[in-house]
C-alpha positions as CSV (number, residue, x, y, z in Angstrom):
1,M,117.8,97.4,73.5
2,S,119.5,100.8,73.7
3,G,116.2,102.6,74.1
4,I,116.4,103.9,70.6
5,I,113.9,102.3,68.2
6,S,115.2,102.1,64.6
7,G,114.3,100.5,61.3
8,K,116.1,97.3,62.6
9,T,114.1,97.0,65.8
10,R,112.2,93.6,66.0
11,I,108.7,93.9,67.4
12,C,107.1,91.5,69.8
13,G,103.9,92.0,71.7
14,L,100.7,90.8,73.4
15,I,97.2,90.5,71.9
16,G,94.1,90.1,74.1
17,D,91.1,91.8,75.5
18,P,91.7,93.4,78.0
19,V,95.4,94.0,78.1
20,E,95.6,97.0,80.4
21,H,96.7,94.9,83.4
22,T,99.5,93.1,81.7
23,M,103.0,92.9,83.2
24,S,104.6,91.4,80.1
25,P,105.9,94.7,78.6
26,A,107.8,95.5,81.8
27,M,109.3,92.0,81.9
28,H,110.2,91.7,78.3
29,N,111.5,95.2,77.7
30,A,113.7,95.0,80.7
31,A,115.0,91.6,79.4
32,F,115.7,93.0,75.9
33,Q,117.6,95.9,77.5
34,E,119.6,93.6,79.8
35,M,120.6,91.4,76.9
36,A,121.4,94.5,74.7
37,I,119.2,93.3,71.8
38,D,117.2,95.5,69.4
39,Y,113.7,94.3,70.3
40,V,110.7,96.1,71.7
41,Y,107.5,94.6,73.3
42,L,104.1,96.3,73.0
43,P,100.5,95.4,74.2
44,F,97.6,95.5,71.7
45,R,94.0,95.3,72.6
46,V,92.4,93.1,70.0
47,R,88.6,92.3,69.9
48,G,87.4,88.9,69.0
49,E,86.1,89.9,65.6
50,D,89.4,91.5,64.7
51,L,91.7,88.5,65.6
52,G,92.1,87.4,62.0
53,K,93.1,90.9,60.9
54,A,95.6,91.1,63.8
55,I,97.3,87.8,62.8
56,E,97.5,89.0,59.2
57,G,98.9,92.2,60.5
58,M,101.6,90.3,62.4
59,K,102.7,88.8,59.0
60,A,102.4,92.1,57.1
61,L,104.4,94.0,59.6
62,N,106.9,91.2,60.0
63,M,106.5,91.1,63.8
64,R,108.8,88.6,65.4
65,G,106.5,87.2,68.0
66,L,103.2,87.6,69.9
67,N,101.9,86.4,73.3
68,V,98.2,85.6,73.2
69,T,95.9,86.0,76.2
70,I,92.2,85.8,77.0
71,P,90.0,85.4,75.0
72,H,92.0,84.4,72.0
73,K,94.1,81.3,73.0
74,V,91.8,78.8,71.4
75,A,90.4,80.9,68.5
76,V,93.9,81.7,67.2
77,L,94.8,78.1,66.5
78,R,93.0,78.0,63.1
79,L,94.9,81.1,62.0
80,L,98.4,79.6,62.4
81,D,100.6,77.7,59.9
82,K,102.1,75.2,62.4
83,L,101.5,74.0,66.0
84,D,104.0,72.7,68.5
85,P,102.8,69.1,69.4
86,L,102.1,70.1,73.1
87,A,100.0,73.2,72.0
88,E,98.1,70.9,69.6
89,K,97.3,68.4,72.4
90,I,96.2,71.2,74.8
91,G,94.2,72.9,72.1
92,A,95.4,76.4,73.1
93,V,98.3,78.7,72.2
94,N,99.8,81.6,74.2
95,T,102.9,82.3,72.1
96,I,103.5,82.7,68.4
97,V,106.8,82.8,66.5
98,N,107.0,84.4,63.1
99,D,109.8,82.8,60.9
100,D,109.7,84.7,57.6
101,G,105.9,84.6,57.4
102,V,105.4,81.1,58.8
103,L,103.6,81.4,62.1
104,T,104.1,78.6,64.7
105,G,102.0,78.4,67.9
106,Y,103.3,77.2,71.3
107,N,101.9,76.9,74.8
108,T,104.5,78.3,77.2
109,D,101.7,78.5,79.9
110,A,102.1,74.7,80.2
111,S,105.9,74.6,79.9
112,G,106.2,77.7,82.3
113,F,104.1,75.9,84.9
114,L,106.3,72.9,84.6
115,Q,109.5,74.8,84.8
116,A,108.5,76.5,88.0
117,L,107.6,73.1,89.4
118,L,110.9,71.5,88.4
119,E,112.8,74.5,89.8
120,K,111.5,73.5,93.3
121,G,112.6,69.9,92.7
122,A,109.1,68.6,92.3
123,K,109.1,66.1,89.4
124,P,105.6,65.0,88.3
125,E,106.6,61.5,87.2
126,G,104.6,58.9,89.1
127,K,103.3,61.6,91.6
128,N,99.6,62.0,92.6
129,A,98.5,65.5,91.4
130,V,95.3,67.2,92.3
131,V,94.2,70.1,90.1
132,L,91.4,72.5,91.2
133,G,89.4,74.0,88.3
134,A,88.8,73.0,84.7
135,G,89.2,76.3,82.8
136,G,91.8,77.4,80.3
137,A,94.7,77.5,82.8
138,S,93.7,74.1,84.2
139,R,93.7,72.7,80.7
140,A,97.4,73.6,80.0
141,I,98.4,72.5,83.5
142,S,96.6,69.2,83.4
143,F,98.0,68.3,80.0
144,I,101.6,69.0,81.0
145,L,101.2,67.0,84.3
146,A,99.7,64.0,82.4
147,D,102.4,64.4,79.7
148,R,105.1,64.1,82.4
149,G,103.6,61.0,84.0
150,A,101.6,62.3,86.9
151,N,98.4,60.5,88.2
152,L,95.8,63.2,87.9
153,V,92.5,64.1,89.6
154,I,90.6,67.2,88.5
155,L,88.1,68.8,90.9
156,N,85.6,71.4,89.8
157,R,82.5,73.1,91.1
158,Q,79.3,71.1,90.7
159,Q,77.7,73.5,88.3
160,E,80.7,73.3,85.9
161,M,81.4,69.5,86.1
162,D,80.8,69.1,82.4
163,W,84.0,71.0,81.7
164,A,86.0,68.8,84.1
165,V,84.6,65.6,82.7
166,E,85.3,66.7,79.1
167,L,88.9,67.7,80.1
168,A,89.5,64.5,81.9
169,N,88.2,62.4,79.0
170,R,90.4,64.3,76.5
171,I,93.5,63.8,78.6
172,S,92.7,60.1,79.2
173,E,92.3,59.6,75.4
174,T,95.4,61.5,74.5
175,F,97.7,59.7,77.0
176,T,95.8,56.4,77.4
177,R,95.8,56.8,81.2
178,E,92.8,57.3,83.4
179,V,92.2,60.8,84.6
180,V,89.5,61.3,87.2
181,A,87.1,64.3,87.4
182,I,85.1,64.7,90.6
183,E,83.1,67.4,92.3
184,L,85.0,70.0,94.4
185,N,83.7,69.6,98.0
186,R,85.3,68.9,101.4
187,D,84.7,65.2,101.4
188,N,86.4,64.7,98.0
189,L,89.2,67.1,98.9
190,T,89.9,65.2,102.1
191,R,90.1,61.9,100.3
192,V,92.3,62.9,97.4
193,L,94.7,65.1,99.5
194,E,95.5,62.2,101.8
195,E,97.3,60.6,98.8
196,A,98.4,63.7,97.0
197,D,102.0,64.8,96.3
198,I,101.1,68.0,94.4
199,L,98.1,70.3,94.8
200,V,97.4,73.0,92.1
201,N,94.9,75.8,92.4
202,A,94.2,76.5,88.7
203,T,91.3,78.9,89.5
204,S,91.1,82.6,90.2
205,V,90.0,82.0,93.8
206,G,92.1,84.2,96.2
207,M,92.9,86.8,93.5
208,T,92.8,90.5,94.4
209,P,90.5,92.0,95.5
210,N,89.0,88.8,97.0
211,T,92.1,87.8,98.9
212,D,90.3,86.0,101.7
213,G,89.2,83.2,99.3
214,S,90.6,79.7,99.4
215,L,89.2,76.5,98.1
216,V,91.2,74.3,100.5
217,P,90.4,74.2,104.3
218,S,93.7,74.8,106.1
219,D,93.4,71.6,108.2
220,L,93.8,69.5,104.9
221,L,97.3,71.0,104.2
222,R,100.3,69.2,105.5
223,T,104.1,68.6,105.3
224,G,105.1,66.7,102.3
225,L,102.6,68.3,100.0
226,V,103.7,70.7,97.2
227,V,101.0,73.5,97.0
228,Y,101.1,75.5,93.8
229,D,98.7,78.5,93.4
230,I,98.7,80.0,89.9
231,V,97.2,83.3,91.2
232,Y,99.9,85.9,91.2
233,N,98.1,89.0,92.6
234,P,98.6,89.0,95.6
235,I,102.1,87.4,95.4
236,K,101.2,85.3,98.4
237,T,97.6,84.1,98.5
238,R,95.7,82.9,101.5
239,L,96.2,79.3,100.3
240,L,100.0,79.7,100.1
241,K,100.2,81.4,103.5
242,E,98.2,78.6,105.1
243,A,100.2,75.9,103.2
244,E,103.5,77.5,104.6
245,V,102.1,77.3,108.2
246,A,101.2,73.7,107.6
247,G,104.8,72.9,106.5
248,A,104.0,72.4,102.8
249,E,106.4,73.4,99.9
250,T,104.8,76.4,98.1
251,I,105.0,77.8,94.6
252,G,103.4,81.1,93.7
253,G,101.7,82.2,90.4
254,I,104.4,84.7,89.8
255,D,106.9,81.9,89.0
256,M,104.6,80.5,86.3
257,L,104.0,84.0,85.0
258,V,107.7,84.7,84.7
259,W,108.6,81.4,83.2
260,Q,105.9,81.5,80.5
261,G,107.3,84.9,79.5
262,A,110.9,83.7,79.7
263,L,110.3,80.7,77.5
264,A,108.5,82.9,75.0
265,F,111.5,85.3,75.1
266,E,113.8,82.3,74.3
267,K,111.7,81.2,71.3
268,W,111.7,84.8,69.8
269,T,115.4,85.6,70.4
270,G,117.2,82.3,70.6
271,L,118.9,83.5,73.8
272,K,118.7,82.3,77.4
273,P,116.3,84.6,79.2
274,P,117.4,86.7,82.3
275,V,114.7,85.0,84.5
276,K,115.8,86.6,87.7
277,L,115.5,90.1,86.2
278,M,112.1,89.3,84.7
279,K,110.8,88.2,88.1
280,E,112.2,91.3,89.8
281,E,110.3,93.5,87.3
282,A,107.1,91.6,87.7
283,T,107.4,91.7,91.5
284,K,108.0,95.5,91.4
285,L,104.8,96.0,89.5
286,L,102.8,93.7,91.9
287,D,104.2,95.5,94.9
288,K,103.0,98.8,93.5
289,H,99.5,97.4,93.0
290,E,99.4,96.0,96.5
291,N,100.6,99.2,98.2
């Protein structure tokens, strides 16, 4: 993008509530400019009761694409014309592509998580994966891990075990493989981490401002374990710092954030995204927040 908006400029954006904290405009607009394409990316705060109008507006205004964030990732499904098979399995969408009025939903949260994992050389096939949490992020992550052949255990807090059991049952039925859901406590963590290859924190524990938080005692971390924390603010959480000290391979939430955006960029433009630049822009914003 030259910086000049014209009648030919394609519009992409983000819908959610809230959207004030988003880093997506900085990432995408820098990428559009780098690739010299006539696109612009804007955030839109959309309340739940206005979601249907927003999707109709996307068609009416001929917007090329939208990212979808909390709280609309599930509710938006019924408003779309088509769903990518993975998004349909997960039951959540974070990216919409508009092809001449036909809206297709994708889940680049899941594929972005996977891409960051593969980038570190950690292939899920046949590996033992432990996922902490059973919320929306865990849903996307657990489905893609199971889809790629990982053996999965989901741990969740006692008061929210119903979510974990429901998620494990749905994945088990979808992929005809047993997925276990157990309570998140030290004894269970100790047992499952002995056999684990991949550990994923799919909760918000450790996020700014509560950066002292971690669900995993440091003495359970070890060499040979891949520790993936989806929290991206701070860039390096307590869990990641302690995992590094223990000799584990670490992956930060910023990698998933950037890859989900990069994959959406590719779906909208048909071009290979400038992933390195997008990560630089996201990191700059996070550095500003931390300082």
